[in-house]
Structure formats: structure tokens, C-alpha cells
N, C-alpha and C positions, 0 to 999 in steps of 0.2 A: 536587466531582466533576471539575471542570476540572483540578485539581491531580493527581488520579488518572489522568486521561487523559494528561497530560504525562508522568507517571511511566511509564505503559504505553508511550508512544511512545519514551521513552528505552530501555526494555527491548527494544522491537521493533527499535530501531536496533542494539543490541548483537546481537540475534538475526540481523539482516540481515548483519552483519559475519561472524558464525559461519557462516551459510549460504553466503555468498559465498566464504569461505575454503575451506569444504568442497567447493564446486563447483570452485574453482580448483586445489585440491591433490589431492582424492580422486577427482574425476570426470573429469578431463582425459583420462585413459587409458581410461576405461570408456565414455564417451559419444561419439557421433559429433559432429563439429564443429557440425552443424545443431542437434542436441539440446542441446549445451552452450551454444550461442548463445541458444537459447530459455530455458534455465535462467538465464543471465546477465541476460536481459531481465526475468525475474521478480524477480531480486535488485535490479536497477536501479530498477524501478518501485516496489518495496517501499521502498527507501531514499528515493526522491523523495517518496513520500507520508508516510513517517514524519517527514521534515523539514518537510513541509507541515503536518502535525498540530502539531508543536512551534511553528511560526510562528503558526498560527491560534490555538492555545490560549493563547499568550502575547501576542496582539495586544490592545491597549487599544481598538481601534476597533470590536470586535464584541461583541455581547451574549453572555452565557453560553449562551443558547438556540441562537444561531447556531453558536457554537463546538462545542457538543455535537452538533448535527445534522451539521455538516461533518466533524467528527472521526469520527463514527459511520459516515458514508458512506465515508470514506477507509479506516477499519479494515475495513469489509466488503469494500471493493475489494481491499485487501491479501490478505485471506483467500481471496476467490473468484478473483481474477486471479492473483496470485503463487502462492498455495497450489495452485491447480489446475495451474499450469505446473510446480511442483515435483513434485507427485505423478505427473504424466504423464511428466516427464523421467526420474524415477527408476523408471519402469515399475511403479509401485504400482497404478495404475489405467490402463486403456486409454482413450485420448482419446475414442474413440467412445462410451464409457459416460458421460462427463461433458462432452461437447462444449459444452454450453450454459453451463457454469459460468464459463469464462474470459471470454466476452463480457459476461456479467452483471457480473463484477467490473469490467470496463472501463466499463460503464454506471454503476456506483457511483462510480467515479473522476470521470466526466464530470459526474454530478449534483453531486458534492462541489465541483467547480470552478465549476459554474454557480451554485450557492447561495453560494459564496464571493464570486464577482463581484457578485451581487445584494446580498449583505450589506454588502460594502464600499461599493458605490454608494449604498446607502440608509442607511448609518450616519450617525447624528446626532452621534456622538462626534468631536471636532475633533482627535484625536491624529494 
């Protein structure tokens, strides 16, 4: 399962590059600077957490259970936080309709980092 999550993270990294390029080249003239900045925030947080998933899943210090929990929280965070920013920026959905989704994604990120810290602090592996 961990191998599949690492593969998914690599695909998400590729998708992040595609989304970032789309924003930089196709949306620059279509979105206001504020909305484009928000879109870029979604891209940036997506890539940060994809890289974190790759580091976590390939760490020898954590149990597979911890890796799965942390990765799942980061993936949920990417979907909720970055995904909601993308659909709001592209005017697919009005922000007032899904206002609670973005902070929920942020909460998933925070929980993922908190569990990461706890898992590293309590790890019995000496790597």
C-alpha cells in the first residue's frame, strides 16, 4: 500500500506541475492578480504536501500505519484545500457555496503535521 501511495504522490507531483503551468500560462490574462495569487497558493501547498508524502512514505523511521495515516491526511488536505481553491479560482463554484471546504483542508494538513511530529518523536526505529 505504501508503494502505491508513493506512486500516487509522484503522479500528484506531475499534476501539480501541469496545474501550475496552466495557471501561469493560461490564467494570467483571465484572472485578477488576487485570484491568480490564490490559485498559486493552492499549487504551492499541493506541491509542499506531495513532497511531504514522498518523504514520509520513504522514511525508515515510521511504521506503515503512521505513513498511511499521515499520507491520507495530506491527500485529503490537497483535495479539500488546494482543490477548493482551484474550483473557486476558476469560478466553477462560488466561494460562499463551499466556504467550509478550504479550512477543512487546512485542518487535514495541520493534523497530518501533528501526527508526523508525534510519530517521529515516539519512533523506536533508530534510523
